[in-house]
C-alpha positions as CSV (number, residue, x, y, z in Angstrom):
1,X,3.8,-2.5,40.5
2,X,7.0,-3.4,42.3
3,X,10.4,-3.0,40.7
4,X,10.7,-6.8,40.5
5,X,7.3,-6.9,38.8
6,X,8.4,-4.3,36.3
7,X,11.6,-6.3,35.5
8,X,9.6,-9.5,35.0
9,X,7.2,-7.6,32.6
10,X,10.1,-6.2,30.7
11,X,11.7,-9.6,30.3
12,X,8.5,-11.1,29.0
13,X,8.1,-8.2,26.5
14,X,11.7,-8.7,25.3
15,X,11.2,-12.4,24.8
16,X,7.9,-11.8,22.9
17,X,9.6,-9.2,20.7
18,X,12.5,-11.6,19.9
19,X,10.0,-14.3,19.0
20,X,8.2,-11.9,16.6
21,X,11.5,-11.0,14.9
22,X,12.4,-14.6,14.5
23,X,9.0,-15.5,13.1
24,X,8.8,-12.6,10.6
25,X,12.3,-11.6,9.9
26,X,12.9,-7.8,9.6
27,X,9.9,-5.8,11.0
28,X,9.4,-2.2,10.0
29,X,7.8,0.6,12.0
30,X,4.1,0.0,12.1
31,X,3.4,3.5,10.8
32,X,5.0,2.5,7.5
33,X,2.2,-0.1,6.9
34,X,-1.5,0.8,7.0
35,X,-4.7,-1.1,6.4
36,X,-8.4,-0.2,6.0
37,X,-11.4,-1.8,4.3
38,X,-14.1,-0.9,1.8
39,X,-17.6,-2.4,1.5
40,X,-20.9,-2.2,-0.4
41,X,-18.8,-1.2,-3.5
42,X,-21.7,-2.1,-5.8
43,X,-23.4,1.1,-4.5
44,X,-21.2,3.1,-6.7
45,X,-23.5,2.2,-9.6
46,X,-26.0,4.6,-8.0
47,X,-23.5,7.4,-7.7
48,X,-22.2,6.5,-4.2
49,X,-18.5,6.1,-3.7
50,X,-15.8,5.7,-1.1
51,X,-12.6,7.8,-0.9
52,X,-9.1,7.0,0.3
53,X,-7.0,10.1,1.3
54,X,-3.3,9.9,1.9
55,X,-1.1,12.8,3.3
56,X,2.6,13.1,3.5
57,X,3.2,14.6,7.0
58,X,6.8,15.7,6.2
59,X,8.2,13.7,9.1
60,X,10.7,12.0,6.7
61,X,13.4,14.6,6.3
62,X,16.9,13.2,5.7
63,X,17.7,16.7,4.7
64,X,15.9,20.0,4.2
65,X,13.3,20.3,2.8
66,X,11.5,17.1,3.8
67,X,11.3,14.4,1.1
68,X,8.5,13.0,-1.1
69,X,7.4,9.5,-0.3
70,X,5.6,6.8,-2.2
71,X,2.2,5.4,-1.2
72,X,2.4,1.8,-2.5
73,X,-1.2,0.7,-2.7
74,X,-2.5,-2.9,-2.9
75,X,-6.2,-3.7,-3.2
76,X,-7.7,-7.0,-2.2
77,X,-11.2,-8.5,-2.4
78,X,-12.8,-10.4,0.5
79,X,-11.4,-13.7,-0.9
80,X,-7.8,-12.5,-0.2
81,X,-7.1,-12.0,-3.9
82,X,-5.1,-9.0,-4.9
83,X,-7.2,-7.1,-7.5
84,X,-5.0,-4.1,-8.2
85,X,-1.8,-2.3,-7.3
86,X,-0.4,1.2,-8.0
87,X,1.9,3.9,-6.5
88,X,1.5,7.5,-5.7
89,X,4.4,10.0,-5.2
90,X,3.3,12.4,-2.5
91,X,5.4,15.5,-1.8
92,X,5.6,17.0,1.7
93,X,2.1,18.2,2.9
94,X,0.7,16.8,-0.4
95,X,-2.6,15.0,-0.6
96,X,-3.5,11.9,-2.7
97,X,-7.3,11.5,-2.9
98,X,-8.4,8.3,-4.7
99,X,-11.9,7.0,-5.5
100,X,-12.5,3.3,-4.6
101,X,-14.8,2.8,-7.5
102,X,-13.1,4.8,-10.3
103,X,-9.4,4.4,-9.3
104,X,-8.9,1.4,-7.1
105,X,-11.4,-1.2,-8.2
106,X,-12.5,-0.2,-11.7
107,X,-9.8,-2.3,-13.4
108,X,-9.7,-5.5,-11.4
109,X,-7.2,-8.3,-12.3
110,X,-9.8,-11.0,-13.1
111,X,-12.4,-8.6,-14.5
112,X,-14.7,-8.9,-11.5
113,X,-15.3,-5.7,-9.5
114,X,-15.1,-6.6,-5.8
115,X,-17.9,-5.6,-3.5
116,X,-15.9,-5.8,-0.3
117,X,-12.2,-6.0,0.6
118,X,-9.3,-4.2,2.0
119,X,-6.7,-1.7,1.0
120,X,-3.1,-1.9,2.2
121,X,-0.6,1.0,1.9
122,X,3.1,0.9,2.4
123,X,4.9,4.2,3.0
124,X,8.1,3.8,1.1
125,X,11.1,5.6,-0.6
126,X,11.0,6.3,-4.3
127,X,12.4,3.3,-6.2
128,X,12.5,4.6,-9.7
129,X,16.2,5.4,-9.3
130,X,17.2,2.0,-7.9
131,X,19.2,0.0,-10.4
132,X,18.8,-3.7,-9.6
133,X,21.7,-5.7,-11.2
134,X,20.3,-9.1,-12.2
135,X,22.7,-12.1,-12.5
136,X,22.9,-11.5,-16.2
137,X,21.9,-8.6,-18.5
138,X,21.6,-4.9,-18.0
139,X,20.4,-3.3,-14.8
140,X,16.6,-3.0,-14.5
141,X,15.2,0.5,-13.7
142,X,11.5,1.2,-13.1
143,X,10.1,3.9,-15.4
144,X,7.7,5.2,-12.8
145,X,8.5,7.2,-9.6
146,X,6.7,4.7,-7.4
147,X,6.8,1.0,-8.5
148,X,4.6,-1.1,-6.2
149,X,6.0,-4.3,-7.7
150,X,9.5,-3.5,-6.3
151,X,11.0,-3.4,-9.8
152,X,9.1,-6.4,-11.2
153,X,11.1,-9.4,-12.6
154,X,14.7,-9.5,-13.4
155,X,16.2,-11.2,-16.4
156,X,16.7,-14.5,-14.5
157,X,12.9,-14.6,-13.7
158,X,13.3,-13.7,-10.0
159,X,11.8,-10.7,-8.2
160,X,13.7,-7.5,-7.6
161,X,11.9,-6.6,-4.4
162,X,13.4,-3.2,-3.9
163,X,10.8,-1.5,-1.7
164,X,12.2,0.4,1.3
165,X,9.4,1.0,3.9
166,X,9.8,4.4,5.5
167,X,7.2,6.0,7.8
168,X,5.8,9.4,7.0
169,X,2.3,8.9,5.4
170,X,-1.1,8.9,7.1
171,X,-4.3,7.8,5.5
172,X,-8.1,7.9,5.9
173,X,-11.0,6.2,4.1
174,X,-14.7,6.9,3.9
175,X,-17.2,4.1,4.1
176,X,-20.7,3.7,2.7
177,X,-23.5,2.9,5.1
178,X,-24.4,-0.8,5.4
179,X,-27.6,-2.2,4.2
180,X,-28.8,-2.4,7.8
181,X,-28.4,1.3,8.4
182,X,-31.4,3.6,7.9
183,X,-29.7,6.9,8.5
184,X,-27.6,6.7,5.2
185,X,-24.6,8.4,6.8
186,X,-21.2,8.0,5.2
187,X,-18.4,7.6,7.8
188,X,-14.7,8.2,7.7
189,X,-11.9,6.6,9.8
190,X,-8.1,6.5,9.9
191,X,-6.2,3.5,8.4
192,X,-4.9,1.2,11.1
193,X,-1.2,0.7,11.6
194,X,-0.1,-2.9,11.2
195,X,3.1,-4.9,11.6
196,X,5.0,-5.3,8.3
197,X,7.3,-8.3,8.2
198,X,9.6,-9.5,5.5
199,X,7.2,-12.2,4.2
200,X,4.3,-9.7,3.9
201,X,6.5,-7.1,2.2
202,X,7.9,-9.6,-0.3
203,X,4.5,-11.1,-0.9
204,X,2.8,-7.8,-1.8
205,X,5.6,-7.0,-4.3
206,X,5.5,-10.5,-5.9
207,X,1.7,-10.5,-6.3
208,X,1.8,-7.1,-7.9
209,X,4.6,-8.1,-10.2
210,X,2.5,-11.1,-11.2
211,X,-0.5,-8.9,-11.9
212,X,1.6,-6.6,-14.1
213,X,3.1,-9.5,-16.0
214,X,-0.1,-11.6,-16.6
215,X,-2.9,-9.1,-16.4
216,X,-2.6,-7.6,-19.9
217,X,-3.3,-4.2,-18.5
218,X,-5.9,-5.3,-15.9
219,X,-5.1,-5.1,-12.2
220,X,-3.6,-1.6,-12.4
221,X,-5.3,1.2,-10.6
222,X,-6.5,3.7,-13.1
223,X,-7.1,7.5,-13.2
224,X,-7.6,10.3,-13.2
225,X,-7.5,10.8,-9.4
226,X,-10.3,13.3,-8.4
227,X,-8.6,15.9,-6.2
228,X,-4.9,15.0,-5.8
229,X,-2.2,17.5,-5.3
230,X,0.3,14.8,-6.2
231,X,1.2,12.3,-8.9
232,X,-0.1,8.7,-9.1
233,X,1.4,6.2,-11.6
234,X,-1.5,4.4,-13.2
235,X,0.7,2.9,-15.8
236,X,2.5,-0.4,-16.5
237,X,6.1,-0.8,-15.3
238,X,8.8,-3.1,-16.9
């Protein structure tokens, strides 16, 4: 391609990027937001299951040694309804290994275990230490290391929204064979990186905060995790 052609292509790319930023607000690195699916979840009744594995690569190192990161996990059904949320604190080179049937979908928000859906993971800084000063009343501090609701509601009824997406986690998921497959093989693939805009980031935190506030204990991922070398918070936050 000629130099003129290259310049034209770069100009188009710059305009497209600017339009994306205007449409979505702040956009974080794609590797901080990952998406995969699960399907045929009813098969777990016969002992079959799917597994989500998350590793902290150690690439986030503001100082030595590299820092722990949170896997903020949001589980949806195929009707786009959030069914559960939770957070896992993963140290450098640590592994979080979660069962779709016994961790991620066993305690759904409306009591109906989903058969198909998607799992979204935000790689983020710990937010248990973030004091969010509401308009009135004392600061609100999460009582878990990784709060997927972003701190929940403040005393004025608004959302705290304190998640700070930070790349450094990579994830995989196994998948049960479809009803049309005769070989019965379970497959595994990597989560796909996706664009994370402000509206999606805020929406995930707000939906999770609503589940925690209204779910009476449902909608929270539950444990114990099968083979994790890390800590997952399967508990209620303020």
